[in-house]
C-alpha positions in Angstrom: -5.9 42.8 -46.6 -4.0 45.1 -44.2 -6.7 46.7 -43.7 -9.1 44.2 -42.7 -6.6 42.7 -40.4 -5.5 46.4 -38.4 -9.9 46.5 -38.5 -9.9 42.8 -36.4 -6.9 44.3 -34.4 -8.6 47.1 -33.2 -12.1 45.7 -32.8 -10.8 42.9 -30.4 -8.6 45.3 -28.4 -11.9 47.4 -27.4 -13.7 44.4 -26.7 -16.7 45.1 -24.3 -16.0 44.3 -20.8 -18.0 41.1 -20.8 -15.6 39.7 -23.3 -12.1 38.3 -20.8 -9.7 40.9 -21.0 -6.8 38.4 -19.8 -8.0 34.6 -21.2 -6.3 31.4 -19.8 -5.5 30.3 -23.3 -5.8 31.9 -26.6 -8.1 34.9 -27.3 -11.0 33.3 -26.0 -11.5 31.8 -22.4 -11.6 28.2 -23.3 -12.2 27.0 -19.2 -15.2 25.4 -18.5 -17.6 26.8 -15.9 -17.8 24.2 -13.5 -16.4 24.0 -10.0 -12.4 23.0 -9.8 -13.4 20.1 -7.9 -15.0 18.8 -10.6 -12.0 19.3 -13.3 -9.6 16.3 -14.3 -6.2 16.9 -12.5 -2.9 16.5 -14.1 0.2 16.0 -12.7 3.0 16.5 -14.9 6.0 14.9 -13.0 9.4 16.2 -14.7 12.6 13.3 -14.2 16.0 13.4 -14.9 16.3 10.4 -16.2 17.4 7.7 -14.0 19.6 5.5 -16.4 22.3 8.2 -15.5 22.6 6.5 -11.9 25.3 3.7 -12.4 23.6 1.3 -9.8 19.7 2.5 -8.8 18.3 1.8 -4.9 15.1 2.1 -5.4 14.1 2.9 -2.0 15.3 6.0 -2.7 11.9 6.8 -4.7 10.2 5.4 -2.2 9.2 8.9 -0.6 8.1 9.9 -3.8 6.1 7.0 -4.6 4.3 7.2 -1.3 3.1 10.6 -2.2 2.2 9.9 -5.5 0.2 6.6 -4.3 -1.6 8.5 -1.8 -2.6 11.2 -4.2 -4.1 7.7 -6.0 -4.0 8.7 -10.1 -6.6 6.9 -11.9 -3.9 6.5 -14.9 -0.1 6.8 -15.1 1.3 8.4 -18.6 4.8 7.6 -19.4 7.5 9.0 -21.3 7.5 5.8 -24.0 6.6 5.5 -27.6 2.7 4.2 -28.2 2.7 1.5 -30.1 0.7 3.1 -33.2 3.3 5.2 -33.0 5.9 3.1 -33.5 3.7 1.4 -35.9 3.5 4.4 -37.8 7.3 5.1 -37.9 7.8 1.3 -39.3 6.4 2.1 -42.6 9.2 4.9 -43.3 12.9 4.2 -43.7 13.6 7.6 -42.6 12.5 7.1 -39.0 14.6 3.8 -38.2 17.4 5.8 -36.6 14.6 7.3 -33.7 12.9 3.2 -33.8 16.7 2.1 -32.7 17.2 4.6 -30.0 13.4 4.7 -28.6 11.9 1.3 -29.5 14.6 -1.2 -29.9 13.5 -3.2 -27.2 10.2 -3.2 -27.9 10.5 -4.1 -31.7 12.9 -7.1 -30.5 10.1 -8.4 -28.0 7.4 -8.0 -30.9 9.7 -10.0 -33.2 10.0 -12.7 -30.8 6.5 -13.0 -29.6 5.4 -12.8 -33.1 7.3 -16.2 -34.3 5.7 -18.0 -31.3 1.9 -16.4 -32.0 2.3 -16.2 -35.5 -0.1 -13.3 -35.5 0.6 -9.6 -37.0 0.7 -6.5 -35.0 -2.8 -5.4 -36.3 -4.3 -8.6 -34.5 -2.3 -8.3 -31.8 -3.5 -4.9 -30.7 -7.1 -6.1 -31.7 -6.6 -9.1 -29.5 -5.2 -7.2 -26.5 -7.9 -4.6 -26.9 -10.1 -7.2 -26.5 -8.4 -8.9 -23.9 -8.3 -6.2 -21.5 -11.9 -5.5 -21.4 -12.4 -9.2 -20.4 -9.4 -8.8 -18.0 -11.5 -6.1 -16.3 -14.4 -7.7 -16.0 -12.9 -11.4 -15.2 -13.5 -12.7 -11.2 -10.2 -13.0 -9.8 -9.7 -16.7 -10.0 -10.2 -16.2 -14.0 -7.5 -13.1 -14.3 -4.1 -15.3 -14.5 -5.8 -17.6 -17.5 -6.4 -13.9 -19.4 -3.2 -12.5 -18.2 -1.5 -15.9 -19.9 -3.0 -14.4 -23.3 -2.8 -11.0 -22.7 1.3 -10.9 -22.1 2.3 -12.1 -25.3 -0.4 -10.7 -27.6 1.2 -7.0 -25.9 4.3 -8.1 -26.5 3.3 -8.9 -30.6 2.2 -5.2 -30.2 5.1 -3.4 -29.2 3.5 -2.5 -25.7 6.6 -3.8 -23.5 5.6 -2.0 -20.9 2.4 -3.1 -20.4 3.4 -6.5 -21.1 5.9 -6.3 -17.9 3.3 -4.8 -15.6 0.9 -7.9 -16.3 4.0 -9.9 -15.9 4.7 -8.9 -12.5 0.9 -9.6 -12.0 0.9 -13.0 -13.0 4.6 -14.0 -11.0 2.4 -12.4 -7.8 -0.4 -14.3 -8.1 2.0 -17.4 -8.9 1.2 -18.0 -12.9 3.0 -17.1 -15.5 2.5 -16.8 -19.1 4.2 -19.5 -21.6 6.9 -17.4 -23.3 10.4 -18.4 -24.1 13.3 -18.1 -21.9 14.6 -14.9 -23.6 11.2 -13.1 -23.5 11.0 -13.7 -19.6 14.4 -12.3 -19.4 13.3 -9.1 -21.3 10.3 -8.8 -19.1 11.8 -9.1 -16.1 14.8 -6.7 -16.8 12.4 -4.3 -18.0 10.2 -4.6 -15.1 13.0 -3.9 -12.9 15.1 -1.4 -15.6 16.7 1.6 -13.6 14.1 4.2 -15.5 11.3 6.6 -14.6 9.0 4.4 -16.5 9.7 1.2 -14.2 10.7 2.4 -11.1 8.3 5.0 -10.8 5.4 4.5 -13.2 5.5 0.7 -13.6 6.4 0.5 -9.4 3.4 2.9 -8.7 0.8 1.1 -11.2 1.5 -2.0 -9.1 0.8 -0.3 -5.8 -2.3 0.9 -7.0 -3.5 -2.3 -9.2 -3.4 -0.3 -12.3 -4.1 -2.8 -15.2 -2.1 -0.8 -17.5 0.1 2.6 -18.1 -0.2 4.8 -21.1 2.5 5.3 -23.7 2.4 9.2 -24.3 5.9 10.0 -26.0 6.1 10.9 -29.9 9.1 11.5 -32.3 6.8 11.4 -35.6 9.0 15.1 -35.9 12.1 13.0 -36.6 12.1 13.0 -40.1 12.2 16.5 -40.1 14.7 16.7 -37.3 17.2 14.0 -39.0 17.1 15.9 -42.4 18.5 19.2 -40.4 20.8 17.7 -37.5 23.9 17.2 -39.3 23.9 20.7 -40.5 22.8 22.1 -37.1 25.3 20.5 -35.3 28.3 21.5 -38.0 26.8 25.4 -37.5 26.3 25.2 -33.7 30.1 24.0 -33.1 31.2 27.0 -34.9 28.8 29.2 -32.6 30.6 30.9 -29.8 27.3 31.1 -27.7 27.1 27.3 -27.5 31.0 26.8 -27.4 30.3 28.9 -23.8 27.6 26.8 -22.9 29.4 23.4 -23.4 32.4 24.8 -21.9 30.5 26.0 -18.7 29.7 22.3 -17.7 25.7 23.9 -17.3 24.7 20.8 -19.6 26.3 18.3 -17.1 25.1 19.6 -13.9 21.7 18.1 -13.6 23.4 14.7 -13.8 25.6 15.5 -11.0 22.8 16.6 -9.0 20.7 13.7 -9.5 23.4 11.4 -8.7 24.2 13.6 -5.0 20.1 13.3 -4.4 20.4 9.7 -4.9 23.5 9.0 -2.6 21.4 11.3 0.1 18.9 8.6 0.4 15.8 9.8 -0.4 14.9 11.5 -3.9 11.3 13.1 -2.8 13.6 16.5 -1.8 15.0 16.2 -5.5 11.7 15.9 -7.4 10.5 19.1 -5.4 13.3 21.0 -6.5 13.6 19.9 -10.1 9.4 20.3 -10.1 10.0 23.8 -9.1 8.9 27.1 -11.1 12.4 28.5 -10.6 14.3 25.2 -11.7 12.1 24.7 -14.6 12.3 28.5 -15.7 16.1 27.8 -15.6 16.1 24.7 -17.4 14.0 26.3 -20.4 16.5 29.0 -20.8 19.4 27.0 -20.5 18.3 24.6 -23.3 15.5 26.1 -25.3 15.5 29.8 -25.0 19.5 29.5 -25.7 18.3 28.5 -28.8 17.3 32.7 -29.6 20.6 33.6 -28.6 22.7 31.6 -31.2 21.2 34.1 -34.3 22.3 31.0 -36.8 21.8 33.0 -40.2 20.2 29.6 -41.6 17.5 29.9 -39.1 18.4 26.2 -38.0 18.4 27.2 -34.4 14.9 28.1 -34.3 13.8 25.3 -36.4 15.2 23.3 -33.7 12.9 25.1 -31.0 9.9 24.5 -33.4 10.1 20.4 -33.7 10.7 20.2 -30.0 7.1 22.2 -29.3 5.4 19.8 -32.1 6.9 16.7 -29.8 5.3 18.5 -27.2 2.0 19.2 -28.6 1.8 15.7 -29.5 2.7 14.1 -26.4 0.1 16.7 -24.8 -2.5 15.1 -27.5 -1.6 11.4 -26.4 -2.1 12.9 -22.5 -5.2 14.3 -23.4 -6.3 10.8 -25.0 -5.3 9.5 -21.8 -7.6 11.7 -19.6 -10.7 11.6 -21.9 -12.5 8.5 -20.1 -11.4 10.0 -16.8 -13.7 13.0 -16.1 -13.4 14.5 -12.4 -10.7 12.2 -11.9 -6.3 12.1 -11.7 -3.8 11.5 -13.8 -0.1 11.5 -13.5 2.5 11.8 -16.3 5.8 11.1 -15.7 8.4 13.0 -18.5 11.9 14.4 -18.9 11.8 17.2 -16.7 12.2 19.6 -19.6 8.8 18.6 -21.5 7.1 19.5 -17.9 6.5 23.4 -18.8 5.3 22.6 -22.6 2.7 19.8 -21.6 1.5 22.1 -18.6 0.9 25.1 -21.0 -0.6 22.6 -23.7 -2.7 20.6 -21.2 -3.9 23.9 -19.4 -5.9 24.4 -22.3 -8.2 21.4 -21.7 -11.3 23.4 -21.0 -11.9 20.9 -18.0 -8.5 20.2 -16.9 -6.8 21.1 -13.7 -3.0 21.3 -13.4 -1.3 20.6 -10.1 2.3 20.3 -9.4 4.2 18.1 -7.1 4.5 20.5 -4.0 0.8 21.0 -4.0 -0.3 17.4 -3.2 2.9 17.2 -0.8 1.6 20.1 1.4 -2.2 18.8 1.1 -1.2 15.4 2.7 -1.0 14.9 6.5 
């Protein structure tokens, strides 16, 4: 067997000149032979979590939103758990802590709306899919009626952000779904939340008139992570490299930089800075390559990195699903900055995808 492997390696290393010597993705060049202008463009926008700002002034994001609106993405992905992932996680109690951390509002709204509609999650998903098709084909005068049915169906389906988006459209039109006051308040607060999903994703979707945003997060790896979390934390607390990192204050620096940028009144330069290659490289070194310097005898440090990669690969799959109906168009994905380099790397293997960056679209605009 070893001889066979060595022979294969030698064969690949002496491949004829017709085979790519520097493939873009693995041993085989997957890049489609189509002009760059015909590829589907994907911009992964890295963000610090805006909830860290005590009182977010949304006008500080207007210059960024202006740039993104001018670029006109046909779809927007946000770092939120997709309804199908939430439903899958509900089937196993091991995921309960992750659901409490990342989907508490979706589940609470879903329960309240289900009591009102008396339909199951799967029925709500089917209804929402059908109503979206109906909404797309409906004349302007009928859209308010469709939205009155769509909003509660989305709530039962755990699609809270899209329910909030449609709720916002309904209010703009002077119509609203008949919902309990508790749900109306929840939808309003979700729409106006100090998060990148609401303040960038939903705000931009409303500017562009998009019918939905696409949840692209994933936490199905947390069954494995929770099994090691306590042991990993205990071992890191006794690790010199980890203690040195914590004491350096480097982990808190991004939050202070975000607050300073917010106080300047314009967050576009901040977003350009944190999405720059050198900043992303520093972030990877600080948060993830760091785990290769702790050298835990248990190997749990490397296990943690592997699970981070599992999550990002799953997110890349959700993004690719989002872009599948958009050949040759543009897609924006808004995620925490630490996800950006991993998503860029995974998505760069898409045969007809072109990865673009924030500074590029800023430079192209007049």
